[in-house]
Each structure stands twice: as structure tokens, then as C-alpha cells.
C-alpha atoms as a printed R data frame, in Angstrom:
    type eleno elety resid chain resno       x      y       z
1   ATOM     1    CA   MET     A     1   0.003  0.252  -0.041
2   ATOM     2    CA   ASP     A     2   1.313  3.606  -1.157
3   ATOM     3    CA   ARG     A     3   3.148  4.796   2.479
4   ATOM     4    CA   PHE     A     4   1.977  8.090   1.445
5   ATOM     5    CA   HIS     A     5  -1.832  6.925   1.388
6   ATOM     6    CA   GLU     A     6  -1.173  5.461   4.924
7   ATOM     7    CA   LEU     A     7  -0.163  8.489   6.369
8   ATOM     8    CA   GLU     A     8  -2.873 10.740   4.805
9   ATOM     9    CA   VAL     A     9  -5.063  8.112   6.531
10  ATOM    10    CA   PHE     A    10  -3.224  8.477   9.784
11  ATOM    11    CA   VAL     A    11  -3.494 12.319   9.991
12  ATOM    12    CA   GLY     A    12  -7.308 11.721   9.280
13  ATOM    13    CA   VAL     A    13  -7.908  9.471  11.835
14  ATOM    14    CA   ALA     A    14  -5.721 11.634  14.511
15  ATOM    15    CA   GLU     A    15  -7.496 14.774  13.650
16  ATOM    16    CA   ALA     A    16 -10.884 13.645  12.979
17  ATOM    17    CA   GLY     A    17 -10.826 11.373  16.395
18  ATOM    18    CA   SER     A    18 -12.914  8.622  14.448
19  ATOM    19    CA   PHE     A    19 -12.352  6.230  11.662
20  ATOM    20    CA   ALA     A    20 -15.653  6.608  10.146
21  ATOM    21    CA   LYS     A    21 -15.461 10.432   9.782
22  ATOM    22    CA   ALA     A    22 -11.790 10.351   8.810
23  ATOM    23    CA   GLY     A    23 -13.095  8.261   5.710
24  ATOM    24    CA   ALA     A    24 -16.066 10.127   4.729
25  ATOM    25    CA   ARG     A    25 -13.230 13.305   4.717
26  ATOM    26    CA   LEU     A    26 -11.331 11.133   2.354
27  ATOM    27    CA   ARG     A    27 -13.863  9.200   0.927
28  ATOM    28    CA   LEU     A    28 -12.921  6.037   1.834
29  ATOM    29    CA   SER     A    29 -15.078  3.042   3.114
30  ATOM    30    CA   PRO     A    30 -14.425  2.228   6.376
31  ATOM    31    CA   PRO     A    31 -12.633 -1.054   5.606
32  ATOM    32    CA   ALA     A    32 -10.126  0.497   3.802
33  ATOM    33    CA   VAL     A    33  -9.266  3.352   6.179
34  ATOM    34    CA   THR     A    34  -8.299  0.397   8.494
35  ATOM    35    CA   ARG     A    35  -6.545 -1.118   6.566
36  ATOM    36    CA   ALA     A    36  -4.110  1.765   5.955
37  ATOM    37    CA   VAL     A    37  -4.141  2.281   9.419
38  ATOM    38    CA   SER     A    38  -2.991 -1.766  10.060
39  ATOM    39    CA   ALA     A    39  -0.934 -1.603   7.508
40  ATOM    40    CA   LEU     A    40   0.975  1.332   8.941
41  ATOM    41    CA   GLU     A    41   1.085 -0.213  12.532
42  ATOM    42    CA   GLU     A    42   2.541 -3.345  10.737
43  ATOM    43    CA   ARG     A    43   5.677 -1.477   9.489
44  ATOM    44    CA   LEU     A    44   6.445  0.911  12.767
45  ATOM    45    CA   GLY     A    45   5.956 -2.229  14.790
46  ATOM    46    CA   ALA     A    46   3.330 -0.272  17.085
47  ATOM    47    CA   ARG     A    47  -0.268  0.551  17.813
48  ATOM    48    CA   VAL     A    48  -0.682  4.477  16.571
49  ATOM    49    CA   PHE     A    49  -4.476  4.168  17.740
50  ATOM    50    CA   ASN     A    50  -6.244  2.033  21.032
51  ATOM    51    CA   ARG     A    51  -9.460  1.777  19.621
52  ATOM    52    CA   THR     A    52 -12.438  0.407  21.209
53  ATOM    53    CA   THR     A    53 -16.296  0.406  20.182
54  ATOM    54    CA   ARG     A    54 -17.198  3.432  21.238
55  ATOM    55    CA   SER     A    55 -13.842  5.732  20.843
56  ATOM    56    CA   VAL     A    56 -10.442  5.950  18.961
57  ATOM    57    CA   THR     A    57  -7.576  7.477  21.269
58  ATOM    58    CA   ILE     A    58  -4.068  8.163  20.010
59  ATOM    59    CA   THR     A    59  -1.510  6.403  21.623
60  ATOM    60    CA   ASP     A    60   2.217  8.235  22.103
61  ATOM    61    CA   VAL     A    61   3.829  6.195  19.218
62  ATOM    62    CA   GLY     A    62   1.342  7.793  17.409
63  ATOM    63    CA   ARG     A    63   1.299 11.128  18.995
64  ATOM    64    CA   ARG     A    64   5.703 11.426  18.308
65  ATOM    65    CA   PHE     A    65   4.671 10.321  14.534
66  ATOM    66    CA   LEU     A    66   1.931 12.362  14.124
67  ATOM    67    CA   GLU     A    67   4.451 15.476  14.107
68  ATOM    68    CA   SER     A    68   6.657 14.129  11.424
69  ATOM    69    CA   ALA     A    69   3.703 12.802   9.054
70  ATOM    70    CA   ARG     A    70   2.142 16.193   8.941
71  ATOM    71    CA   ARG     A    71   5.135 17.610   8.002
72  ATOM    72    CA   VAL     A    72   5.900 14.825   5.096
73  ATOM    73    CA   LEU     A    73   2.137 15.437   3.785
74  ATOM    74    CA   SER     A    74   2.830 19.215   3.522
75  ATOM    75    CA   ASP     A    75   5.960 18.843   1.892
76  ATOM    76    CA   LEU     A    76   4.471 16.611  -0.225
77  ATOM    77    CA   GLU     A    77   1.845 19.145  -1.490
78  ATOM    78    CA   THR     A    78   4.177 22.238  -1.899
79  ATOM    79    CA   ALA     A    79   6.432 20.112  -3.712
80  ATOM    80    CA   GLU     A    80   3.880 19.344  -6.352
81  ATOM    81    CA   LYS     A    81   2.519 22.910  -6.217
82  ATOM    82    CA   GLU     A    82   5.983 24.008  -6.725
83  ATOM    83    CA   ALA     A    83   6.636 21.640  -9.534
84  ATOM    84    CA   ILE     A    84   3.590 23.192 -11.578
85  ATOM    85    CA   GLY     A    85   4.080 26.899 -10.769
86  ATOM    86    CA   GLU     A    86   1.422 27.284  -8.202
87  ATOM    87    CA   THR     A    87   3.740 28.492  -5.318
88  ATOM    88    CA   ALA     A    88   3.308 32.126  -6.418
89  ATOM    89    CA   THR     A    89  -0.349 32.274  -5.473
90  ATOM    90    CA   PRO     A    90  -0.785 31.728  -1.756
91  ATOM    91    CA   GLN     A    91  -4.239 29.171  -1.342
92  ATOM    92    CA   GLY     A    92  -6.117 27.087   0.993
93  ATOM    93    CA   HIS     A    93  -6.955 27.436   4.366
94  ATOM    94    CA   LEU     A    94  -5.221 28.858   7.218
95  ATOM    95    CA   ASN     A    95  -5.573 28.102  10.867
96  ATOM    96    CA   ILE     A    96  -4.214 30.821  13.334
97  ATOM    97    CA   THR     A    97  -4.722 31.243  16.982
98  ATOM    98    CA   ALA     A    98  -3.554 33.988  19.417
99  ATOM    99    CA   SER     A    99  -4.967 34.913  22.867
100 ATOM   100    CA   VAL     A   100  -8.297 36.387  22.993
101 ATOM   101    CA   THR     A   101  -7.827 39.654  23.762
102 ATOM   102    CA   PHE     A   102  -4.937 40.240  21.353
103 ATOM   103    CA   GLY     A   103  -7.101 38.571  18.622
104 ATOM   104    CA   ARG     A   104  -9.783 40.767  19.638
105 ATOM   105    CA   SER     A   105  -7.603 44.507  19.485
106 ATOM   106    CA   ALA     A   106  -4.723 43.469  16.855
107 ATOM   107    CA   LEU     A   107  -5.242 40.179  15.003
108 ATOM   108    CA   SER     A   108  -8.229 40.359  13.481
109 ATOM   109    CA   PRO     A   109  -8.392 43.346  11.343
110 ATOM   110    CA   VAL     A   110  -4.893 41.782   9.704
111 ATOM   111    CA   VAL     A   111  -6.222 38.943   9.147
112 ATOM   112    CA   CYS     A   112  -9.462 40.625   7.208
113 ATOM   113    CA   GLY     A   113  -6.618 42.372   5.153
114 ATOM   114    CA   PHE     A   114  -4.762 39.598   4.271
115 ATOM   115    CA   LEU     A   115  -7.685 38.250   2.788
116 ATOM   116    CA   SER     A   116  -8.744 40.928   1.071
117 ATOM   117    CA   ARG     A   117  -4.976 40.825  -0.689
118 ATOM   118    CA   TYR     A   118  -5.299 37.060  -1.143
119 ATOM   119    CA   PRO     A   119  -8.515 35.984  -2.106
120 ATOM   120    CA   ARG     A   120  -7.827 32.560  -2.659
121 ATOM   121    CA   VAL     A   121  -6.689 31.999   0.872
122 ATOM   122    CA   THR     A   122  -9.635 31.104   3.530
123 ATOM   123    CA   ALA     A   123  -8.671 31.559   7.197
124 ATOM   124    CA   SER     A   124 -10.233 30.658  10.888
125 ATOM   125    CA   VAL     A   125  -9.293 32.515  13.755
126 ATOM   126    CA   LEU     A   126  -9.223 30.467  17.197
127 ATOM   127    CA   LEU     A   127  -8.647 32.843  19.957
128 ATOM   128    CA   LEU     A   128  -8.207 31.518  23.568
129 ATOM   129    CA   ASP     A   129  -5.887 32.312  26.544
130 ATOM   130    CA   ARG     A   130  -3.731 29.326  26.744
131 ATOM   131    CA   VAL     A   131  -1.059 27.758  24.313
132 ATOM   132    CA   VAL     A   132  -2.211 25.863  21.574
133 ATOM   133    CA   ASN     A   133   0.068 22.739  20.437
134 ATOM   134    CA   LEU     A   134   0.181 23.874  16.858
135 ATOM   135    CA   VAL     A   135   1.255 20.183  15.568
136 ATOM   136    CA   GLU     A   136  -1.381 18.280  17.285
137 ATOM   137    CA   GLU     A   137  -4.042 20.783  16.831
138 ATOM   138    CA   GLY     A   138  -3.800 21.388  13.282
139 ATOM   139    CA   VAL     A   139  -2.720 25.376  13.832
140 ATOM   140    CA   ASP     A   140  -0.455 26.912  11.261
141 ATOM   141    CA   VAL     A   141   0.216 30.554  12.900
142 ATOM   142    CA   ALA     A   142   0.260 31.348  16.431
143 ATOM   143    CA   VAL     A   143   0.740 35.000  18.133
144 ATOM   144    CA   ARG     A   144   3.033 33.622  21.392
145 ATOM   145    CA   ILE     A   145   3.426 36.761  24.190
146 ATOM   146    CA   GLY     A   146   6.781 35.775  26.690
147 ATOM   147    CA   HIS     A   147   9.440 34.219  26.157
148 ATOM   148    CA   LEU     A   148   9.848 30.937  23.665
149 ATOM   149    CA   PRO     A   149  10.609 28.064  25.315
150 ATOM   150    CA   ASP     A   150  13.118 25.196  22.990
151 ATOM   151    CA   SER     A   151  10.951 23.707  20.752
152 ATOM   152    CA   GLY     A   152  10.141 22.969  16.745
153 ATOM   153    CA   LEU     A   153   8.589 26.116  16.147
154 ATOM   154    CA   ILE     A   154  10.218 28.792  14.074
155 ATOM   155    CA   ALA     A   155   9.659 32.438  15.400
156 ATOM   156    CA   LYS     A   156   9.538 36.106  14.305
157 ATOM   157    CA   ARG     A   157   9.580 38.525  16.407
158 ATOM   158    CA   ILE     A   158   7.204 41.259  16.471
159 ATOM   159    CA   GLY     A   159   7.765 43.267  19.388
160 ATOM   160    CA   ALA     A   160   6.893 43.530  22.728
161 ATOM   161    CA   VAL     A   161   4.406 44.337  25.714
162 ATOM   162    CA   ARG     A   162   4.892 44.964  29.510
163 ATOM   163    CA   ARG     A   163   2.760 43.229  32.119
164 ATOM   164    CA   VAL     A   164   1.255 46.754  34.637
165 ATOM   165    CA   LEU     A   165  -0.498 47.222  37.381
166 ATOM   166    CA   VAL     A   166  -3.466 49.828  36.919
167 ATOM   167    CA   ALA     A   167  -6.489 51.492  38.716
168 ATOM   168    CA   SER     A   168  -9.064 53.993  38.255
169 ATOM   169    CA   PRO     A   169  -8.444 57.404  39.445
170 ATOM   170    CA   ASP     A   170 -11.372 57.152  41.354
171 ATOM   171    CA   TYR     A   171 -10.106 54.113  43.109
172 ATOM   172    CA   ILE     A   172  -6.436 55.900  43.579
173 ATOM   173    CA   ALA     A   173  -8.286 59.039  45.290
174 ATOM   174    CA   ARG     A   174 -10.551 56.451  47.894
175 ATOM   175    CA   ARG     A   175  -7.928 54.277  48.518
176 ATOM   176    CA   GLY     A   176  -4.795 55.853  48.220
177 ATOM   177    CA   MET     A   177  -1.488 55.518  45.644
178 ATOM   178    CA   PRO     A   178   0.598 52.118  46.753
179 ATOM   179    CA   ALA     A   179   4.322 53.034  46.896
180 ATOM   180    CA   SER     A   180   5.768 49.582  47.401
181 ATOM   181    CA   PRO     A   181   4.959 46.040  46.581
182 ATOM   182    CA   ALA     A   182   3.832 45.335  50.237
183 ATOM   183    CA   GLU     A   183   1.141 48.475  50.205
184 ATOM   184    CA   LEU     A   184  -0.372 46.392  47.517
185 ATOM   185    CA   ARG     A   185  -1.666 43.697  50.403
186 ATOM   186    CA   LEU     A   186  -3.884 46.895  51.678
187 ATOM   187    CA   HIS     A   187  -5.654 47.436  48.274
188 ATOM   188    CA   SER     A   188  -8.800 45.513  46.719
189 ATOM   189    CA   VAL     A   189  -7.002 43.511  43.618
190 ATOM   190    CA   ILE     A   190  -9.143 41.986  40.891
191 ATOM   191    CA   ALA     A   191  -7.271 38.843  39.480
192 ATOM   192    CA   PHE     A   192  -7.371 37.693  35.621
193 ATOM   193    CA   THR     A   193  -6.146 33.952  36.151
194 ATOM   194    CA   GLY     A   194  -4.306 34.438  32.910
195 ATOM   195    CA   LEU     A   195  -2.008 36.436  34.558
196 ATOM   196    CA   MET     A   196  -1.808 35.738  38.070
197 ATOM   197    CA   PRO     A   197  -1.883 32.064  38.166
198 ATOM   198    CA   ASN     A   198  -2.264 30.843  41.703
199 ATOM   199    CA   ARG     A   199  -2.674 34.320  42.833
200 ATOM   200    CA   GLU     A   200   0.874 35.168  42.532
201 ATOM   201    CA   TRP     A   201   2.000 38.694  41.505
202 ATOM   202    CA   ARG     A   202   5.448 39.083  40.358
203 ATOM   203    CA   PHE     A   203   7.342 42.040  40.100
204 ATOM   204    CA   LEU     A   204  11.101 43.147  39.562
205 ATOM   205    CA   ASN     A   205  12.763 44.891  42.810
206 ATOM   206    CA   GLY     A   206  16.195 46.048  41.994
207 ATOM   207    CA   GLN     A   207  17.858 43.568  39.801
208 ATOM   208    CA   LYS     A   208  15.863 40.786  41.447
209 ATOM   209    CA   GLN     A   209  12.467 39.633  40.870
210 ATOM   210    CA   GLY     A   210   9.999 38.801  43.153
211 ATOM   211    CA   SER     A   211   6.269 37.555  44.113
212 ATOM   212    CA   MET     A   212   4.193 37.643  46.504
213 ATOM   213    CA   ASN     A   213   0.336 35.963  46.905
214 ATOM   214    CA   LEU     A   214  -2.071 38.133  46.663
215 ATOM   215    CA   GLY     A   215  -5.933 37.292  47.803
216 ATOM   216    CA   PRO     A   216  -7.855 39.068  45.428
217 ATOM   217    CA   VAL     A   217 -11.677 39.935  46.050
218 ATOM   218    CA   PHE     A   218 -12.577 39.336  42.463
219 ATOM   219    CA   GLU     A   219 -11.116 36.389  40.211
220 ATOM   220    CA   ILE     A   220 -11.743 35.469  36.941
221 ATOM   221    CA   ASN     A   221 -10.599 33.776  33.880
222 ATOM   222    CA   ASP     A   222 -11.349 37.055  31.358
223 ATOM   223    CA   ALA     A   223  -9.164 39.860  31.009
224 ATOM   224    CA   ALA     A   224 -11.818 42.110  29.527
225 ATOM   225    CA   SER     A   225 -13.884 41.623  32.799
226 ATOM   226    CA   ALA     A   226 -11.098 42.097  34.955
227 ATOM   227    CA   ILE     A   227 -10.218 45.394  33.330
228 ATOM   228    CA   GLN     A   228 -13.578 46.464  33.150
229 ATOM   229    CA   ALA     A   229 -14.087 46.199  37.074
230 ATOM   230    CA   ALA     A   230 -10.812 48.049  37.574
231 ATOM   231    CA   GLU     A   231 -11.763 50.344  35.417
232 ATOM   232    CA   GLU     A   232 -15.176 50.570  37.419
233 ATOM   233    CA   GLY     A   233 -13.080 51.558  40.722
234 ATOM   234    CA   HIS     A   234 -13.576 48.148  42.176
235 ATOM   235    CA   GLY     A   235  -9.747 47.513  42.300
236 ATOM   236    CA   VAL     A   236  -6.495 46.858  41.137
237 ATOM   237    CA   THR     A   237  -5.501 44.702  38.147
238 ATOM   238    CA   VAL     A   238  -2.451 43.245  36.566
239 ATOM   239    CA   ALA     A   239  -2.975 43.161  32.670
240 ATOM   240    CA   LEU     A   240  -0.511 43.279  29.374
241 ATOM   241    CA   SER     A   241   0.033 46.811  27.926
242 ATOM   242    CA   TYR     A   242  -1.413 46.336  24.908
243 ATOM   243    CA   MET     A   243  -4.806 45.667  26.831
244 ATOM   244    CA   VAL     A   244  -5.450 48.683  28.321
245 ATOM   245    CA   SER     A   245  -2.998 51.491  26.486
246 ATOM   246    CA   ASP     A   246  -6.141 52.989  25.427
247 ATOM   247    CA   GLN     A   247  -7.809 53.185  28.870
248 ATOM   248    CA   VAL     A   248  -4.610 54.551  30.296
249 ATOM   249    CA   ARG     A   249  -4.322 57.014  27.316
250 ATOM   250    CA   ARG     A   250  -7.644 58.726  27.922
251 ATOM   251    CA   GLY     A   251  -7.441 59.124  31.802
252 ATOM   252    CA   LYS     A   252  -9.460 56.007  32.783
253 ATOM   253    CA   LEU     A   253  -7.146 53.888  34.492
254 ATOM   254    CA   VAL     A   254  -3.748 54.953  35.434
255 ATOM   255    CA   PRO     A   255  -0.502 52.824  36.392
256 ATOM   256    CA   ILE     A   256   0.873 51.816  39.410
257 ATOM   257    CA   LEU     A   257   4.180 50.641  40.889
258 ATOM   258    CA   ASP     A   258   5.353 51.158  37.668
259 ATOM   259    CA   ALA     A   259   9.017 51.146  38.788
260 ATOM   260    CA   PHE     A   260   8.505 47.617  40.006
261 ATOM   261    CA   ALA     A   261   7.187 46.182  36.833
262 ATOM   262    CA   LEU     A   262   8.907 43.067  35.005
263 ATOM   263    CA   PRO     A   263  10.940 43.857  32.235
264 ATOM   264    CA   PRO     A   264   8.853 43.595  28.630
265 ATOM   265    CA   GLN     A   265   8.195 40.353  27.621
266 ATOM   266    CA   PRO     A   266   8.464 39.470  23.536
267 ATOM   267    CA   VAL     A   267   5.983 38.796  21.182
268 ATOM   268    CA   HIS     A   268   6.451 36.685  17.970
269 ATOM   269    CA   LEU     A   269   4.643 35.008  15.607
270 ATOM   270    CA   VAL     A   270   5.181 31.172  15.402
271 ATOM   271    CA   TYR     A   271   4.695 28.092  13.078
272 ATOM   272    CA   PRO     A   272   5.805 24.270  12.689
273 ATOM   273    CA   GLN     A   273   9.419 24.049  11.177
274 ATOM   274    CA   ALA     A   274   9.404 22.955   8.036
275 ATOM   275    CA   ARG     A   275  11.719 21.887   4.747
276 ATOM   276    CA   LEU     A   276   9.110 23.755   2.484
277 ATOM   277    CA   VAL     A   277   7.156 26.224   4.281
278 ATOM   278    CA   ALA     A   278   3.296 26.419   2.869
279 ATOM   279    CA   PRO     A   279   3.169 29.489   0.241
280 ATOM   280    CA   LYS     A   280   0.089 30.893   2.576
281 ATOM   281    CA   VAL     A   281   1.895 30.608   5.746
282 ATOM   282    CA   ARG     A   282   4.700 32.378   4.252
283 ATOM   283    CA   ALA     A   283   2.838 34.975   2.619
284 ATOM   284    CA   PHE     A   284   0.787 35.377   5.635
285 ATOM   285    CA   ILE     A   285   3.738 36.073   7.829
286 ATOM   286    CA   ASP     A   286   5.236 38.552   5.600
287 ATOM   287    CA   PHE     A   287   2.053 40.637   5.671
288 ATOM   288    CA   ALA     A   288   1.161 40.124   9.463
289 ATOM   289    CA   ALA     A   289   4.414 40.834  10.975
290 ATOM   290    CA   PRO     A   290   5.215 45.182   9.633
291 ATOM   291    CA   ARG     A   291   1.328 45.248  10.668
292 ATOM   292    CA   LEU     A   292   1.290 44.030  14.265
293 ATOM   293    CA   LYS     A   293   4.630 45.314  14.762
294 ATOM   294    CA   ALA     A   294   3.138 48.414  14.235
295 ATOM   295    CA   SER     A   295  -0.127 47.826  16.329
296 ATOM   296    CA   LEU     A   296   2.156 47.007  19.448
297 ATOM   297    CA   ASP     A   297   4.149 49.872  19.317
298 ATOM   298    CA   GLN     A   298   0.576 52.304  19.479
299 ATOM   299    CA   LEU     A   299  -0.740 49.851  21.933
300 ATOM   300    CA   THR     A   300   1.987 49.765  24.752
301 ATOM   301    CA   TRP     A   301   4.593 51.891  26.379
302 ATOM   302    CA   THR     A   302   7.586 52.091  28.123
303 ATOM   303    CA   SER     A   303   6.767 54.141  31.544
304 ATOM   304    CA   ALA     A   304   3.599 55.674  33.324
305 ATOM   305    CA   GLU     A   305   4.817 59.216  31.983
306 ATOM   306    CA   ASP     A   306   4.783 57.843  28.089
307 ATOM   307    CA   ALA     A   307   1.492 56.290  28.878
308 ATOM   308    CA   LYS     A   308  -0.373 59.856  30.073
309 ATOM   309    CA   SER     A   309   1.558 61.515  27.304
310 ATOM   310    CA   GLY     A   310  -0.023 59.564  24.270
311 ATOM   311    CA   THR     A   311   3.579 58.735  23.039
312 ATOM   312    CA   SER     A   312   4.416 55.593  21.757
313 ATOM   313    CA   PRO     A   313   8.282 55.132  22.202
314 ATOM   314    CA   THR     A   314  10.586 52.023  21.287
315 ATOM   315    CA   LEU     A   315  10.545 49.294  24.016
316 ATOM   316    CA   ARG     A   316  12.974 49.626  26.436
């Protein structure tokens, strides 16, 4: 049996989570799907799926093999298009992911502009406040905020953001401006769990990084809701600079304890490593990188003074 066919069926079952669904997508009968997977398992000498009458789950061997299988199929598709001259025109479906707030504020307009430029490309945008495994979840490009661990991903830096503490002017007038991290314990804290896991706030004290656990009066897993609560005067919250830049510049939120803020965190566009990068991915990276960088430059600041003045200087 053709090895590329086996890989195609294997990836199809892994993505569909079902032999029957994979067969329908690939226009193959259930016995044909079973034969292809069985032939692959026989050659590998290991099971790639655990099957019961009710479910299909990928094994550890299958999970490790999945990335390589996807890469081989992608390289084959790209090589075929290159041979017939199709690589000059990006086409096909593009899967992109980012955090919820960044996707709303910066990514969505860029994706819409890209699709207008390349009408033969369609796109799905998945906004989640968690790290998505690009290979396992079939994602082409992701926006990652923070330092990247070693991985098989290719990264293009597009800027940086700062982690900031903010509160409304009304709240500060009532409760006072904290002058040190210790004084933050005397304040009402609104915790966005994505930036305060285990209710921990991290800060910089001189050259050393410190942390402290805070007892929030309000804890929520949505950044926009935490920011809105702070804007309404209910307390202090932690946000990334791009999330609150507009509110700060309009005077609805005030940065606090800015001298103790951690250094800026890098922002990257990342995509899986492959010998041949699909034209749609290459085109999106080239289109999105300068536009997202411009957005980040407008949505962040280097100090409280810069935030109040409305300027957007280069991040330190």
C-alpha cells in the first residue's frame, strides 16, 4: 500500500478522532481506512491508535509520529505545487491562533486585510487564553506572548509588551496610591487568572525578581472583565500594556507601581518548522509581521509618563 496514502489516512483519523469520520472526509470506506492504519502499524511495529467500539485515541507512539507525518504530507503538497508553478499564489485554508484580547484588538483586522489581499485563501482564527499545540491541533500560525521555550517552531519577533498594574483614578483617590509592593496587600485586587496563576503577582525589586501571593476580592478568567471592573473603580488589576493602553491614555486607568514592573515580554509569530513552508503561511507572516508590530507600537509604552503623554517610544 502506498506509504503517503497511509500517512494521509493516519493524519485524517488523528484529526477526526474517528475512523468513520476520517473515511467520510477522505472518501474512503471504513474497511479501507482500517487497512491503511493496520498497514502503517505493521510497518512501525507499534499501535498508533487505541480502538474500542466507542472511541479512538492516539497512542504515545502515534502522537510522536503525527508531527512527522504532517510535515511529510505538507512537504509533498508544497513540492507538487512548486513543480507546477502554484507557489506564487497563496491559496488554501489558514488556521491561526492568539490570545482572546490580542486577537480582538490587533489580529482580527490584520487577518481581514490579508484575506482581501489574497482572495484564494480562507482562514479560521482560534482565540484562546492558553498555549495551543500547533502540530496536534492543526494550527498554521500562532501569536505567542512571552519568552519561547526551545521547540521545533520557527519564530519571528514582532514586538514586546509590558505587564502592568492599573486602577481607576476614582479608586486611587479613595484608597491611595501604593508606594511599594507590600502596600498592595492593603488594596482590593482583581485577578485575571491568565496573568496571576495561583493568585501570584510577580515584580522587579532592583535587579531581583520577586513575587507575592495576593487575596483577590474578584477573580476571573477573562481579561476584559477584569479590566472593566478596575475601570469601574472596584480595585487594582494586572494587565498587559496593549490591553489597557487606550484606557490609560484617556485617563480612565492609571498605572501604579510602575517602577517595579517586570521587563517587557517579547511577542512572536510562530509556525511549525518544515523544509518547505506553505505559500499561504509565508505570505501571512510577511503580511502580518509589520502590521502587528505597528499595532503593538501604538498599544504599549515604556513608562507611566509615556502612557500619560500618549507617546509610543521604543520599548526598553
